[in-house]
C-alpha positions as CSV (number, residue, x, y, z in Angstrom):
1,M,0.0,0.0,0.0
2,N,1.4,3.4,-1.0
3,I,0.4,6.0,1.5
4,F,1.1,9.7,1.2
5,C,0.7,12.0,4.2
6,L,0.3,15.8,3.9
7,L,2.1,17.7,6.5
8,K,2.4,21.4,7.5
9,Q,4.8,23.0,9.9
10,T,3.0,25.4,12.3
11,F,3.6,27.4,15.5
12,D,3.7,25.4,18.7
13,T,0.1,25.9,20.1
14,E,1.7,27.1,23.3
15,E,3.4,30.1,21.6
16,R,2.2,33.6,22.2
17,I,1.0,35.3,19.0
18,V,2.7,38.7,18.4
19,I,1.6,41.0,15.5
20,Q,4.2,43.4,14.1
21,D,3.5,45.6,11.1
22,G,0.5,43.6,10.1
23,Q,2.4,40.2,10.2
24,V,2.7,37.4,12.7
25,S,6.2,37.7,14.2
26,D,8.2,34.4,14.3
27,D,11.1,35.7,16.3
28,G,12.3,32.9,18.6
29,V,9.1,30.9,18.2
30,K,9.0,27.1,18.2
31,Y,7.7,25.3,15.2
32,V,6.1,21.8,15.3
33,I,4.1,19.5,13.0
34,N,0.6,20.7,12.8
35,P,-1.2,18.7,15.5
36,Y,-4.0,17.4,13.2
37,D,-1.3,16.3,10.7
38,E,0.3,14.3,13.5
39,Y,-2.9,12.2,13.7
40,A,-2.6,11.7,10.0
41,V,1.0,10.5,10.2
42,E,0.1,8.1,13.0
43,E,-2.8,6.7,11.1
44,A,-0.5,6.3,8.0
45,L,2.0,4.3,10.1
46,K,-0.8,2.1,11.6
47,L,-2.0,1.3,8.0
48,R,1.5,0.4,7.0
49,E,1.9,-1.9,10.0
50,K,-1.4,-3.7,9.1
51,H,-1.2,-3.8,5.3
52,G,2.5,-3.2,4.5
53,G,3.8,-0.7,2.0
54,T,5.5,2.7,2.4
55,V,4.6,6.0,4.0
56,T,5.8,9.2,2.3
57,V,5.3,12.6,4.0
58,V,5.0,15.6,1.8
59,S,5.0,19.3,2.7
60,V,5.0,22.7,0.8
61,G,6.8,25.4,2.7
62,P,10.1,27.2,3.5
63,A,13.4,25.3,4.2
64,R,12.6,25.2,7.9
65,A,9.7,22.8,7.2
66,A,12.4,20.1,6.8
67,E,12.5,19.9,10.5
68,A,8.8,18.9,10.7
69,L,9.3,16.3,8.0
70,R,12.3,14.8,9.8
71,S,10.1,14.6,12.9
72,A,7.7,12.5,10.9
73,L,10.5,10.3,9.6
74,A,11.6,9.8,13.2
75,M,8.0,8.7,14.0
76,G,8.4,6.0,11.4
77,A,7.6,7.4,7.9
78,D,9.8,6.0,5.1
79,E,10.4,9.0,2.9
80,A,9.9,12.7,2.9
81,V,9.4,15.3,0.1
82,L,9.7,19.1,0.6
83,I,8.3,21.3,-2.1
84,S,10.2,24.6,-1.5
85,D,10.9,27.6,-3.7
86,E,11.3,31.3,-3.1
87,R,8.8,31.9,-5.9
88,I,6.0,30.2,-4.0
89,Q,3.6,32.8,-2.6
90,S,0.5,30.6,-2.6
91,D,-2.7,30.4,-0.6
92,E,-4.4,27.1,0.1
93,A,-5.6,26.8,-3.5
94,G,-2.1,27.2,-4.8
95,I,-0.7,24.7,-2.2
96,A,-3.2,22.1,-3.3
97,S,-2.2,22.7,-6.9
98,L,1.5,22.1,-6.0
99,L,0.7,18.9,-4.1
100,Q,-1.4,17.8,-7.0
101,A,1.5,18.4,-9.4
102,Y,3.6,16.0,-7.4
103,I,1.2,13.4,-6.2
104,S,-0.5,13.0,-9.5
105,K,2.7,11.5,-10.9
106,Q,3.0,9.0,-8.0
107,H,1.2,5.7,-7.5
108,F,-0.9,6.1,-4.4
109,D,-3.6,4.2,-2.6
110,V,-4.3,6.4,0.4
111,I,-3.7,10.1,1.1
112,L,-4.0,11.3,4.7
113,G,-3.9,14.9,6.0
114,G,-5.0,16.9,9.0
115,N,-8.6,18.2,9.2
116,F,-7.2,21.7,9.2
117,S,-4.1,23.6,10.3
118,V,-4.0,25.4,13.6
119,D,-2.5,28.6,12.1
120,T,-5.1,29.4,9.4
121,G,-7.9,27.0,10.1
122,G,-9.0,27.0,6.5
123,G,-9.2,23.2,6.0
124,Q,-9.1,23.6,2.2
125,V,-5.9,22.1,1.0
126,A,-6.7,18.4,1.4
127,V,-10.3,18.6,-0.1
128,R,-9.0,20.8,-3.0
129,L,-6.4,18.1,-3.6
130,A,-9.0,15.3,-3.7
131,A,-11.1,17.3,-6.2
132,G,-8.0,18.0,-8.4
133,L,-7.0,14.3,-8.4
134,G,-10.6,13.2,-9.0
135,I,-10.7,10.8,-6.0
136,P,-13.3,10.4,-3.2
137,H,-12.5,11.9,0.2
138,A,-13.8,11.9,3.8
139,A,-13.1,14.8,6.1
140,S,-12.7,14.9,9.9
141,I,-12.5,11.1,10.4
142,T,-12.3,9.5,13.8
143,S,-11.9,5.9,12.6
144,L,-10.6,4.2,9.5
145,D,-10.7,0.6,8.4
146,I,-9.5,-0.7,5.1
147,D,-10.2,-4.1,3.5
148,G,-8.8,-4.5,0.0
149,T,-9.9,-1.5,-2.0
150,A,-12.8,-0.7,0.4
151,A,-12.5,1.8,3.2
152,S,-15.0,2.3,6.0
153,V,-14.8,5.5,8.0
154,K,-16.6,7.3,10.8
155,R,-16.4,11.0,10.8
156,D,-17.3,13.8,13.1
157,A,-20.4,15.5,11.8
158,E,-21.2,18.6,14.0
159,G,-21.3,16.6,17.2
160,D,-22.7,13.5,15.7
161,T,-21.1,10.5,13.9
162,E,-21.5,9.7,10.2
163,S,-20.4,6.4,8.7
164,L,-19.2,6.3,5.1
165,E,-17.9,3.7,2.6
166,L,-15.3,4.7,0.0
167,T,-13.3,3.0,-2.7
168,L,-9.6,3.4,-2.9
169,P,-7.7,5.4,-3.9
170,A,-9.1,8.0,-1.6
171,L,-8.2,10.9,0.7
172,F,-8.9,11.2,4.4
173,T,-8.4,14.1,6.9
174,A,-7.8,13.3,10.5
175,Q,-9.8,14.6,13.5
176,Q,-8.8,14.5,17.1
177,G,-9.7,11.2,18.6
178,L,-8.6,9.2,15.5
179,N,-5.5,7.9,17.4
180,E,-2.8,8.9,19.8
181,P,0.4,9.9,18.0
182,R,3.5,8.1,19.0
183,Y,6.7,9.7,20.3
184,P,9.8,9.2,18.2
185,S,12.3,6.8,19.9
186,L,16.0,7.5,20.0
187,P,16.8,4.7,17.5
188,N,14.2,6.0,15.1
189,I,15.5,9.6,15.4
190,M,19.0,8.3,14.4
191,K,17.5,6.3,11.5
192,A,15.6,9.3,10.3
193,K,18.8,11.0,9.3
194,K,19.5,8.3,6.7
195,K,16.0,8.1,5.2
196,P,15.3,9.4,1.7
197,F,14.6,13.2,1.8
198,Q,13.8,14.9,-1.5
199,T,13.6,18.7,-2.0
200,L,11.7,19.8,-5.2
201,S,11.4,23.3,-6.8
202,L,8.8,24.6,-9.1
203,D,11.1,23.7,-12.0
204,D,11.3,20.1,-10.8
205,L,7.5,19.9,-10.8
206,G,7.2,21.6,-14.1
207,V,5.0,24.3,-12.6
208,D,5.0,28.0,-13.4
209,A,4.8,30.4,-10.5
210,A,1.9,32.3,-12.1
211,A,-0.1,29.0,-12.2
212,V,-0.1,28.8,-8.4
213,A,-0.4,32.5,-7.6
214,P,-2.7,33.2,-4.7
215,L,-6.4,33.5,-5.4
216,T,-7.0,35.4,-2.1
217,K,-5.4,38.5,-0.6
218,R,-5.0,39.3,3.1
219,L,-6.3,42.8,3.7
220,G,-5.4,43.0,7.4
221,L,-4.3,41.1,10.5
222,S,-4.8,42.2,14.1
223,L,-5.3,40.8,17.5
224,P,-8.8,41.0,19.0
225,P,-9.4,44.0,21.3
226,E,-8.5,43.6,24.9
227,R,-11.4,42.5,27.1
228,G,-12.8,45.4,29.1
229,A,-13.9,45.3,32.7
230,G,-17.3,43.9,33.5
231,Q,-20.2,45.8,34.9
232,L,-22.5,44.8,37.7
233,I,-26.1,45.8,37.0
234,K,-28.3,46.3,40.0
235,G,-32.0,46.7,40.5
236,T,-35.1,44.6,39.9
237,P,-35.1,42.1,37.1
238,A,-37.1,44.6,34.9
239,E,-34.6,47.4,35.7
240,Q,-31.6,45.2,35.0
241,A,-33.1,44.1,31.6
242,A,-33.8,47.7,30.7
243,R,-30.2,48.8,31.7
244,L,-28.7,45.9,29.8
245,V,-30.6,46.8,26.6
246,E,-29.4,50.4,27.0
247,L,-25.8,49.4,27.3
248,L,-26.0,47.0,24.4
249,R,-27.4,49.9,22.3
250,T,-25.2,52.8,23.4
251,E,-21.9,51.2,24.4
252,A,-21.6,47.8,22.7
253,K,-23.4,49.0,19.6
254,A,-24.8,45.4,19.4
255,I,-28.4,46.4,18.8
């Protein structure tokens, strides 16, 4: 079974977000594998253990994303591919197109990715990739069972659970609860240094930068306003309600 796993490097979720000149400052911050992508990597490894095959982790990003890919190799992935080029200025649509340019030339049975990334929360890359490749997909899965070319999944559906049957090749995005990602062992960390690691440019993929130009533009970025002090409203219930309506109208501008 040939399994490809989509991976993104993001801020550690414990990092404090600092905005400078309309951009998120990355001075001194720690980067990690996007937590939802960790579930995807773990599920890929479990599938390989059960069905055999190889696990290839793929990322589009700057050179520093190699660290996240090597962490996935240390978890147990077999190969890593980093698509990195200074000309890449893409949004999620462009990233999906780049992944499609690479994966469409590979033989694959299963593609796994995180439900969304914790930095943007868009959740578009994987489903756009599935559409581009013309394969079925199931998002936000909490269980996955494969028998031959048939896949049975359960997915989180707004607080409920939905069961689906798909035919491989297919793409799945992982939700929290799918599994518990393993920690890399010291021997696997050492082995990861010798595993195949490929870095590809736009030229290697045969993709023109204009073809993956962003379809969206960020107009502004700012932190939410600081929370103000609360007010204690006194009086009878009717007086409290009237005062609350007045404050919502005059101060909060909510009504």
